[in-house]
TIVEX-312264 format. One record per residue: x, y, z of N, C-alpha, C in turn; residue in one letter. Coordinates in nm, 2 decimals, padded with zeros to 4 digits. Layout:
N
<<X,Y,Z>,<X,Y,Z>,<X,Y,Z>,"a">
...
END
This chain:
203
<<-09.31,05.89,-02.85>,<-09.34,05.76,-02.79>,<-09.28,05.65,-02.87>,"m">
<<-09.25,05.54,-02.80>,<-09.19,05.42,-02.87>,<-09.29,05.36,-02.97>,"i">
<<-09.42,05.36,-02.94>,<-09.51,05.30,-03.03>,<-09.52,05.38,-03.17>,"s">
<<-09.50,05.51,-03.15>,<-09.50,05.60,-03.27>,<-09.38,05.57,-03.36>,"d">
<<-09.27,05.54,-03.30>,<-09.15,05.51,-03.37>,<-09.16,05.37,-03.44>,"q">
<<-09.23,05.28,-03.37>,<-09.25,05.14,-03.43>,<-09.34,05.16,-03.55>,"i">
<<-09.45,05.23,-03.53>,<-09.55,05.25,-03.64>,<-09.49,05.32,-03.76>,"k">
<<-09.40,05.42,-03.73>,<-09.33,05.48,-03.85>,<-09.24,05.39,-03.92>,"e">
<<-09.17,05.30,-03.84>,<-09.08,05.20,-03.90>,<-09.16,05.10,-03.99>,"y">
<<-09.27,05.05,-03.93>,<-09.35,04.95,-04.01>,<-09.40,05.01,-04.14>,"i">
<<-09.45,05.14,-04.13>,<-09.50,05.20,-04.25>,<-09.39,05.22,-04.35>,"n">
<<-09.27,05.24,-04.31>,<-09.16,05.27,-04.40>,<-09.11,05.14,-04.47>,"s">
<<-09.13,05.03,-04.41>,<-09.08,04.90,-04.47>,<-09.20,04.83,-04.54>,"v">
<<-09.32,04.87,-04.52>,<-09.43,04.79,-04.57>,<-09.43,04.78,-04.72>,"n">
<<-09.39,04.89,-04.79>,<-09.38,04.88,-04.94>,<-09.28,04.78,-04.99>,"a">
<<-09.16,04.78,-04.92>,<-09.06,04.69,-04.95>,<-09.10,04.54,-04.93>,"r">
<<-09.17,04.52,-04.81>,<-09.22,04.39,-04.79>,<-09.32,04.34,-04.89>,"l">
<<-09.41,04.43,-04.93>,<-09.50,04.39,-05.04>,<-09.43,04.36,-05.17>,"m">
<<-09.33,04.44,-05.20>,<-09.25,04.41,-05.32>,<-09.18,04.28,-05.31>,"e">
<<-09.13,04.25,-05.19>,<-09.07,04.12,-05.17>,<-09.17,04.00,-05.19>,"r">
<<-09.28,04.02,-05.13>,<-09.39,03.92,-05.15>,<-09.42,03.90,-05.29>,"f">
<<-09.44,04.00,-05.37>,<-09.48,03.99,-05.51>,<-09.37,03.92,-05.59>,"d">
<<-09.24,03.95,-05.56>,<-09.13,03.89,-05.63>,<-09.12,03.74,-05.59>,"n">
<<-09.15,03.71,-05.46>,<-09.15,03.57,-05.42>,<-09.25,03.49,-05.50>,"r">
<<-09.37,03.54,-05.52>,<-09.47,03.47,-05.60>,<-09.42,03.45,-05.74>,"e">
<<-09.36,03.56,-05.80>,<-09.31,03.56,-05.93>,<-09.20,03.45,-05.95>,"k">
<<-09.11,03.45,-05.85>,<-09.00,03.35,-05.85>,<-09.05,03.21,-05.85>,"l">
<<-09.15,03.18,-05.77>,<-09.21,03.04,-05.76>,<-09.25,03.00,-05.90>,"l">
<<-09.32,03.08,-05.97>,<-09.37,03.05,-06.11>,<-09.25,03.03,-06.21>,"l">
<<-09.16,03.12,-06.20>,<-09.04,03.12,-06.29>,<-08.96,02.99,-06.26>,"m">
<<-08.94,02.96,-06.13>,<-08.86,02.84,-06.10>,<-08.93,02.72,-06.15>,"s">
<<-09.06,02.71,-06.14>,<-09.13,02.59,-06.19>,<-09.12,02.58,-06.34>,"r">
<<-09.12,02.69,-06.41>,<-09.10,02.69,-06.55>,<-08.96,02.64,-06.59>,"e">
<<-08.86,02.69,-06.51>,<-08.72,02.65,-06.54>,<-08.70,02.50,-06.51>,"l">
<<-08.77,02.45,-06.41>,<-08.76,02.30,-06.38>,<-08.82,02.22,-06.49>,"i">
<<-08.93,02.28,-06.55>,<-09.00,02.21,-06.66>,<-08.91,02.21,-06.78>,"r">
<<-08.85,02.32,-06.81>,<-08.76,02.33,-06.93>,<-08.65,02.23,-06.92>,"y">
<<-08.59,02.23,-06.80>,<-08.48,02.14,-06.78>,<-08.52,01.99,-06.79>,"c">
<<-08.64,01.96,-06.74>,<-08.69,01.82,-06.75>,<-08.71,01.78,-06.89>,"g">
<<-08.76,01.88,-06.97>,<-08.78,01.85,-07.12>,<-08.65,01.84,-07.19>,"e">
<<-08.55,01.92,-07.15>,<-08.42,01.91,-07.21>,<-08.36,01.77,-07.19>,"t">
<<-08.37,01.72,-07.07>,<-08.32,01.58,-07.04>,<-08.39,01.48,-07.12>,"v">
<<-08.53,01.48,-07.12>,<-08.61,01.38,-07.19>,<-08.58,01.38,-07.34>,"s">
<<-08.57,01.50,-07.40>,<-08.54,01.51,-07.54>,<-08.40,01.46,-07.57>,"l">
<<-08.30,01.48,-07.48>,<-08.17,01.43,-07.50>,<-08.17,01.28,-07.50>,"s">
<<-08.24,01.22,-07.41>,<-08.25,01.07,-07.40>,<-08.30,01.02,-07.53>,"h">
<<-08.40,01.09,-07.59>,<-08.46,01.05,-07.71>,<-08.38,01.08,-07.84>,"r">
<<-08.26,01.15,-07.82>,<-08.17,01.18,-07.93>,<-08.22,01.29,-08.01>,"g">
<<-08.32,01.37,-07.96>,<-08.37,01.49,-08.04>,<-08.29,01.61,-08.01>,"e">
<<-08.17,01.62,-08.08>,<-08.07,01.72,-08.05>,<-08.12,01.86,-08.06>,"k">
<<-08.18,01.89,-08.18>,<-08.22,02.03,-08.21>,<-08.33,02.08,-08.11>,"e">
<<-08.42,02.00,-08.08>,<-08.53,02.03,-07.98>,<-08.47,02.04,-07.84>,"r">
<<-08.38,01.95,-07.81>,<-08.32,01.95,-07.68>,<-08.24,02.08,-07.66>,"a">
<<-08.16,02.12,-07.76>,<-08.08,02.24,-07.74>,<-08.16,02.37,-07.74>,"l">
<<-08.28,02.36,-07.81>,<-08.37,02.48,-07.81>,<-08.43,02.49,-07.67>,"k">
<<-08.47,02.38,-07.61>,<-08.53,02.39,-07.48>,<-08.43,02.43,-07.37>,"r">
<<-08.31,02.38,-07.39>,<-08.20,02.41,-07.30>,<-08.17,02.57,-07.30>,"y">
<<-08.17,02.63,-07.42>,<-08.16,02.77,-07.43>,<-08.27,02.85,-07.36>,"q">
<<-08.39,02.79,-07.38>,<-08.51,02.85,-07.30>,<-08.48,02.85,-07.15>,"d">
<<-08.42,02.73,-07.11>,<-08.39,02.72,-06.97>,<-08.29,02.82,-06.92>,"a">
<<-08.19,02.84,-07.00>,<-08.08,02.94,-06.96>,<-08.14,03.08,-06.96>,"i">
<<-08.23,03.11,-07.05>,<-08.29,03.24,-07.06>,<-08.38,03.27,-06.93>,"k">
<<-08.45,03.16,-06.90>,<-08.54,03.17,-06.78>,<-08.45,03.19,-06.65>,"k">
<<-08.34,03.12,-06.65>,<-08.25,03.13,-06.54>,<-08.20,03.27,-06.52>,"s">
<<-08.17,03.33,-06.63>,<-08.12,03.47,-06.63>,<-08.23,03.57,-06.57>,"k">
<<-08.35,03.54,-06.60>,<-08.46,03.62,-06.55>,<-08.47,03.60,-06.40>,"e">
<<-08.45,03.48,-06.35>,<-08.46,03.45,-06.21>,<-08.34,03.52,-06.14>,"i">
<<-08.23,03.52,-06.20>,<-08.11,03.58,-06.14>,<-08.13,03.73,-06.12>,"e">
<<-08.20,03.80,-06.21>,<-08.23,03.94,-06.20>,<-08.31,03.97,-06.07>,"q">
<<-08.41,03.89,-06.05>,<-08.49,03.90,-05.93>,<-08.41,03.88,-05.80>,"v">
<<-08.33,03.77,-05.81>,<-08.25,03.73,-05.69>,<-08.15,03.84,-05.66>,"i">
<<-08.10,03.91,-05.76>,<-08.00,04.02,-05.73>,<-08.06,04.13,-05.65>,"s">
<<-08.19,04.15,-05.65>,<-08.26,04.25,-05.57>,<-08.31,04.19,-05.44>,"n">
<<-08.33,04.06,-05.44>,<-08.38,03.99,-05.32>,<-08.30,03.86,-05.29>,"f">
<<-08.18,03.87,-05.26>,<-08.09,03.75,-05.24>,<-08.15,03.66,-05.13>,"p">
<<-08.23,03.71,-05.04>,<-08.29,03.62,-04.93>,<-08.39,03.53,-04.99>,"e">
<<-08.43,03.55,-05.11>,<-08.53,03.46,-05.17>,<-08.47,03.34,-05.25>,"l">
<<-08.34,03.33,-05.24>,<-08.27,03.21,-05.30>,<-08.27,03.09,-05.21>,"l">
<<-08.38,03.02,-05.22>,<-08.39,02.90,-05.14>,<-08.51,02.81,-05.21>,"y">
<<-08.53,02.70,-05.15>,<-08.65,02.62,-05.20>,<-08.65,02.59,-05.35>,"g">
<<-08.76,02.62,-05.41>,<-08.78,02.59,-05.55>,<-08.68,02.66,-05.64>,"d">
<<-08.63,02.78,-05.60>,<-08.53,02.85,-05.68>,<-08.40,02.77,-05.68>,"v">
<<-08.36,02.72,-05.57>,<-08.24,02.64,-05.56>,<-08.25,02.51,-05.64>,"g">
<<-08.37,02.45,-05.63>,<-08.40,02.32,-05.70>,<-08.39,02.35,-05.85>,"t">
<<-08.44,02.46,-05.90>,<-08.44,02.50,-06.04>,<-08.30,02.51,-06.09>,"a">
<<-08.21,02.58,-06.01>,<-08.07,02.60,-06.05>,<-08.00,02.46,-06.06>,"f">
<<-08.04,02.37,-05.96>,<-07.98,02.24,-05.96>,<-08.02,02.16,-06.08>,"q">
<<-08.14,02.18,-06.12>,<-08.19,02.11,-06.25>,<-08.12,02.16,-06.37>,"e">
<<-08.09,02.29,-06.37>,<-08.02,02.35,-06.49>,<-07.88,02.29,-06.50>,"l">
<<-07.82,02.27,-06.38>,<-07.68,02.21,-06.38>,<-07.69,02.07,-06.44>,"a">
<<-07.79,01.99,-06.39>,<-07.81,01.86,-06.44>,<-07.83,01.85,-06.59>,"e">
<<-07.92,01.94,-06.64>,<-07.95,01.95,-06.78>,<-07.82,01.98,-06.86>,"a">
<<-07.74,02.07,-06.81>,<-07.61,02.11,-06.87>,<-07.52,01.99,-06.89>,"s">
<<-07.51,01.90,-06.79>,<-07.42,01.79,-06.80>,<-07.48,01.69,-06.90>,"v">
<<-07.61,01.67,-06.90>,<-07.68,01.57,-06.99>,<-07.66,01.62,-07.14>,"v">
<<-07.68,01.74,-07.16>,<-07.67,01.80,-07.30>,<-07.52,01.77,-07.35>,"i">
<<-07.43,01.80,-07.26>,<-07.29,01.78,-07.30>,<-07.26,01.63,-07.33>,"s">
<<-07.31,01.55,-07.24>,<-07.29,01.40,-07.25>,<-07.34,01.35,-07.38>,"m">
<<-07.46,01.39,-07.42>,<-07.53,01.33,-07.54>,<-07.48,01.39,-07.67>,"y">
<<-07.46,01.52,-07.67>,<-07.43,01.58,-07.80>,<-07.29,01.64,-07.81>,"f">
<<-07.21,01.62,-07.71>,<-07.07,01.68,-07.72>,<-07.06,01.83,-07.71>,"g">
<<-07.17,01.89,-07.66>,<-07.17,02.04,-07.65>,<-07.07,02.08,-07.54>,"e">
<<-07.02,02.20,-07.55>,<-06.93,02.26,-07.44>,<-07.01,02.25,-07.31>,"k">
<<-06.95,02.20,-07.21>,<-07.02,02.20,-07.08>,<-07.02,02.34,-07.01>,"l">
<<-07.14,02.39,-06.99>,<-07.16,02.52,-06.92>,<-07.14,02.49,-06.77>,"n">
<<-07.04,02.56,-06.71>,<-07.02,02.54,-06.57>,<-07.10,02.65,-06.49>,"l">
<<-07.09,02.64,-06.36>,<-07.16,02.73,-06.27>,<-07.14,02.88,-06.31>,"a">
<<-07.01,02.91,-06.34>,<-06.98,03.05,-06.37>,<-07.04,03.09,-06.51>,"s">
<<-07.05,03.00,-06.60>,<-07.11,03.03,-06.73>,<-07.26,03.05,-06.72>,"d">
<<-07.32,02.98,-06.63>,<-07.47,02.99,-06.61>,<-07.51,03.10,-06.51>,"l">
<<-07.41,03.14,-06.43>,<-07.44,03.24,-06.33>,<-07.52,03.19,-06.21>,"g">
<<-07.50,03.06,-06.17>,<-07.57,03.00,-06.06>,<-07.47,02.97,-05.95>,"i">
<<-07.51,02.96,-05.83>,<-07.42,02.93,-05.72>,<-07.36,02.79,-05.73>,"p">
<<-07.23,02.78,-05.69>,<-07.16,02.65,-05.70>,<-07.23,02.54,-05.63>,"d">
<<-07.29,02.57,-05.51>,<-07.35,02.46,-05.43>,<-07.46,02.39,-05.51>,"t">
<<-07.54,02.47,-05.58>,<-07.65,02.40,-05.66>,<-07.59,02.33,-05.78>,"y">
<<-07.48,02.39,-05.84>,<-07.42,02.32,-05.95>,<-07.37,02.19,-05.91>,"y">
<<-07.30,02.18,-05.80>,<-07.24,02.06,-05.75>,<-07.35,01.95,-05.73>,"i">
<<-07.46,01.98,-05.66>,<-07.56,01.89,-05.64>,<-07.63,01.85,-05.77>,"t">
<<-07.63,01.94,-05.86>,<-07.69,01.90,-05.99>,<-07.60,01.80,-06.07>,"g">
<<-07.47,01.82,-06.05>,<-07.38,01.72,-06.11>,<-07.41,01.58,-06.05>,"i">
<<-07.43,01.57,-05.92>,<-07.46,01.45,-05.85>,<-07.58,01.38,-05.91>,"a">
<<-07.69,01.47,-05.93>,<-07.81,01.41,-05.99>,<-07.79,01.37,-06.13>,"d">
<<-07.70,01.43,-06.21>,<-07.68,01.39,-06.35>,<-07.63,01.24,-06.36>,"s">
<<-07.57,01.19,-06.26>,<-07.52,01.05,-06.26>,<-07.64,00.95,-06.28>,"v">
<<-07.75,00.99,-06.22>,<-07.87,00.90,-06.24>,<-07.92,00.90,-06.38>,"g">
<<-07.90,01.01,-06.45>,<-07.94,01.02,-06.60>,<-07.83,00.94,-06.68>,"e">
<<-07.71,00.94,-06.63>,<-07.61,00.86,-06.70>,<-07.64,00.71,-06.69>,"m">
<<-07.69,00.67,-06.57>,<-07.73,00.53,-06.56>,<-07.84,00.49,-06.66>,"r">
<<-07.93,00.59,-06.68>,<-08.04,00.57,-06.78>,<-07.98,00.55,-06.92>,"r">
<<-07.88,00.63,-06.95>,<-07.80,00.63,-07.07>,<-07.74,00.49,-07.09>,"r">
<<-07.67,00.44,-06.98>,<-07.61,00.31,-06.99>,<-07.71,00.20,-07.02>,"v">
<<-07.82,00.20,-06.96>,<-07.93,00.10,-06.98>,<-07.98,00.11,-07.13>,"l">
<<-07.99,00.23,-07.18>,<-08.03,00.24,-07.32>,<-07.92,00.18,-07.42>,"e">
<<-07.80,00.21,-07.39>,<-07.69,00.16,-07.47>,<-07.68,00.00,-07.46>,"l">
<<-07.70,-00.05,-07.34>,<-07.70,-00.20,-07.33>,<-07.81,-00.26,-07.41>,"l">
<<-07.92,-00.20,-07.40>,<-08.04,-00.25,-07.48>,<-08.01,-00.25,-07.63>,"k">
<<-07.93,-00.15,-07.67>,<-07.90,-00.14,-07.82>,<-07.78,-00.23,-07.85>,"e">
<<-07.72,-00.30,-07.75>,<-07.60,-00.38,-07.77>,<-07.47,-00.30,-07.78>,"g">
<<-07.48,-00.18,-07.74>,<-07.35,-00.09,-07.75>,<-07.28,-00.10,-07.61>,"k">
<<-07.23,-00.22,-07.59>,<-07.17,-00.24,-07.45>,<-07.04,-00.15,-07.43>,"n">
<<-06.96,-00.13,-07.53>,<-06.84,-00.06,-07.51>,<-06.87,00.09,-07.47>,"q">
<<-06.97,00.14,-07.54>,<-07.01,00.28,-07.52>,<-07.08,00.29,-07.38>,"e">
<<-07.15,00.18,-07.34>,<-07.21,00.18,-07.20>,<-07.10,00.18,-07.10>,"a">
<<-06.99,00.10,-07.12>,<-06.88,00.10,-07.02>,<-06.81,00.24,-07.02>,"e">
<<-06.80,00.30,-07.13>,<-06.74,00.44,-07.13>,<-06.82,00.54,-07.04>,"k">
<<-06.95,00.53,-07.06>,<-07.04,00.62,-06.98>,<-07.03,00.58,-06.83>,"t">
<<-07.01,00.45,-06.80>,<-07.00,00.41,-06.66>,<-06.87,00.46,-06.60>,"y">
<<-06.76,00.47,-06.68>,<-06.64,00.52,-06.63>,<-06.65,00.67,-06.59>,"r">
<<-06.73,00.74,-06.67>,<-06.76,00.88,-06.64>,<-06.83,00.89,-06.51>,"i">
<<-06.93,00.80,-06.49>,<-07.01,00.80,-06.36>,<-06.91,00.78,-06.24>,"m">
<<-06.82,00.68,-06.26>,<-06.73,00.65,-06.15>,<-06.64,00.77,-06.12>,"e">
<<-06.59,00.84,-06.23>,<-06.50,00.95,-06.21>,<-06.58,01.06,-06.13>,"d">
<<-06.70,01.09,-06.17>,<-06.78,01.19,-06.10>,<-06.80,01.15,-05.96>,"i">
<<-06.84,01.03,-05.93>,<-06.86,00.98,-05.79>,<-06.73,01.00,-05.71>,"y">
<<-06.62,00.97,-05.76>,<-06.49,00.98,-05.69>,<-06.46,01.12,-05.66>,"q">
<<-06.48,01.21,-05.76>,<-06.46,01.35,-05.74>,<-06.55,01.41,-05.63>,"t">
<<-06.67,01.38,-05.64>,<-06.77,01.43,-05.54>,<-06.74,01.37,-05.40>,"l">
<<-06.70,01.24,-05.39>,<-06.67,01.18,-05.27>,<-06.56,01.25,-05.19>,"w">
<<-06.47,01.30,-05.27>,<-06.35,01.37,-05.21>,<-06.38,01.51,-05.16>,"n">
<<-06.50,01.56,-05.18>,<-06.54,01.69,-05.12>,<-06.58,01.67,-04.98>,"l">
<<-06.49,01.67,-04.89>,<-06.51,01.65,-04.75>,<-06.55,01.78,-04.68>,"e">
<<-06.67,01.84,-04.71>,<-06.71,01.96,-04.65>,<-06.83,01.93,-04.55>,"y">
<<-06.85,02.02,-04.45>,<-06.96,02.00,-04.36>,<-07.09,02.01,-04.45>,"p">
<<-07.20,01.96,-04.40>,<-07.33,01.96,-04.47>,<-07.37,02.10,-04.50>,"k">
<<-07.34,02.20,-04.41>,<-07.38,02.33,-04.43>,<-07.32,02.40,-04.55>,"s">
<<-07.20,02.35,-04.59>,<-07.13,02.41,-04.71>,<-07.20,02.37,-04.84>,"v">
<<-07.23,02.24,-04.86>,<-07.30,02.20,-04.98>,<-07.41,02.11,-04.93>,"v">
<<-07.53,02.17,-04.89>,<-07.64,02.09,-04.83>,<-07.69,01.98,-04.92>,"p">
<<-07.71,01.87,-04.87>,<-07.76,01.75,-04.94>,<-07.66,01.67,-05.02>,"g">
<<-07.54,01.72,-05.03>,<-07.44,01.65,-05.11>,<-07.41,01.51,-05.06>,"l">
<<-07.39,01.50,-04.93>,<-07.34,01.37,-04.87>,<-07.45,01.26,-04.90>,"r">
<<-07.57,01.29,-04.88>,<-07.68,01.19,-04.91>,<-07.68,01.15,-05.06>,"q">
<<-07.66,01.25,-05.14>,<-07.66,01.22,-05.29>,<-07.54,01.13,-05.32>,"k">
<<-07.43,01.16,-05.26>,<-07.31,01.08,-05.29>,<-07.33,00.93,-05.24>,"v">
<<-07.39,00.92,-05.12>,<-07.43,00.79,-05.07>,<-07.52,00.71,-05.17>,"d">
<<-07.61,00.78,-05.23>,<-07.71,00.72,-05.32>,<-07.63,00.69,-05.45>,"a">
<<-07.53,00.76,-05.49>,<-07.45,00.74,-05.61>,<-07.38,00.60,-05.60>,"l">
<<-07.34,00.57,-05.48>,<-07.26,00.44,-05.46>,<-07.35,00.33,-05.50>,"r">
<<-07.48,00.33,-05.46>,<-07.58,00.23,-05.50>,<-07.61,00.23,-05.65>,"r">
<<-07.62,00.35,-05.71>,<-07.64,00.36,-05.85>,<-07.52,00.29,-05.93>,"i">
<<-07.40,00.32,-05.89>,<-07.29,00.26,-05.95>,<-07.29,00.11,-05.94>,"l">
<<-07.32,00.06,-05.82>,<-07.32,-00.09,-05.80>,<-07.42,-00.15,-05.89>,"e">
<<-07.54,-00.09,-05.90>,<-07.65,-00.15,-05.99>,<-07.61,-00.14,-06.13>,"e">
<<-07.54,-00.03,-06.17>,<-07.50,-00.02,-06.31>,<-07.39,-00.11,-06.35>,"t">
<<-07.30,-00.13,-06.26>,<-07.19,-00.23,-06.28>,<-07.25,-00.37,-06.30>,"y">
<<-07.34,-00.40,-06.22>,<-07.41,-00.53,-06.23>,<-07.48,-00.55,-06.36>,"h">
<<-07.54,-00.45,-06.41>,<-07.61,-00.45,-06.54>,<-07.51,-00.48,-06.65>,"d">
<<-07.40,-00.40,-06.65>,<-07.30,-00.42,-06.75>,<-07.24,-00.56,-06.75>,"i">
<<-07.22,-00.61,-06.62>,<-07.16,-00.74,-06.61>,<-07.26,-00.85,-06.67>,"f">
<<-07.39,-00.84,-06.64>,<-07.48,-00.93,-06.69>,<-07.49,-00.92,-06.85>,"l">
<<-07.48,-00.80,-06.90>,<-07.48,-00.79,-07.04>,<-07.36,-00.85,-07.11>,"a">
<<-07.24,-00.84,-07.04>,<-07.12,-00.90,-07.09>,<-07.13,-01.06,-07.09>,"s">
<<-07.20,-01.11,-06.99>,<-07.22,-01.25,-06.98>,<-07.31,-01.30,-07.09>,"l">
<<-07.41,-01.22,-07.12>,<-07.50,-01.26,-07.23>,<-07.42,-01.27,-07.37>,"r">
<<-07.33,-01.17,-07.39>,<-07.26,-01.17,-07.51>,<-07.16,-01.29,-07.52>,"i">
<<-07.10,-01.32,-07.40>,<-07.01,-01.44,-07.40>,<-07.09,-01.57,-07.43>,"s">
<<-07.21,-01.57,-07.37>,<-07.30,-01.69,-07.39>,<-07.34,-01.70,-07.54>,"s">
<<-07.37,-01.59,-07.60>,<-07.41,-01.59,-07.74>,<-07.29,-01.64,-07.83>,"d">
<<-07.18,-01.59,-07.79>,<-07.06,-01.63,-07.87>,<-07.03,-01.78,-07.86>,"n">
<<-07.05,-01.84,-07.74>,<-07.03,-01.98,-07.72>,<-07.13,-02.06,-07.81>,"v">
<<-07.25,-02.01,-07.80>,<-07.36,-02.08,-07.88>,<-07.33,-02.08,-08.03>,"v">
<<-07.28,-01.97,-08.07>,<-07.26,-01.96,-08.22>,<-07.13,-02.03,-08.25>,"h">
END
């Protein structure tokens, strides 16, 4: 009977479905841990705490490897929080390299999909704006301008990726947002240069 065949099939896949469910729950927790490690890496980098930032970054890479092991058995679970976590790792990699001159770990080094790495690069530009504002506050205008040029280069490179949304989901919206970030940052640098010129005239 067809019902017997269906029953036999359901019974045969039930264990695999349960295993998939358990690993899905595990992945959610691991992904949130990875997101937290990456956030701490970025915050510590902004504060100039190199040793602690690098330690937390290594924790993030280790956690990412654990996630990859699960994904290798259940590739269909690579979505949602897992993708976001990989994206955050890419962002943290760019920030660590920017602040401390560390070798930039690319997608192949980290073992994460290129699509998430690319969108993580886009997000890192927002952290670069934060860096520019810190430098301007400290009166380091030339260094701020140098960081701004990096932001421009990244924007131009990403803008040239003319792929359909399905190839790199979310990229086009991020690139549009980057244009506004660049305009605001340029305006901040311009105002800072005016203040310097004004101070020089006064003195």
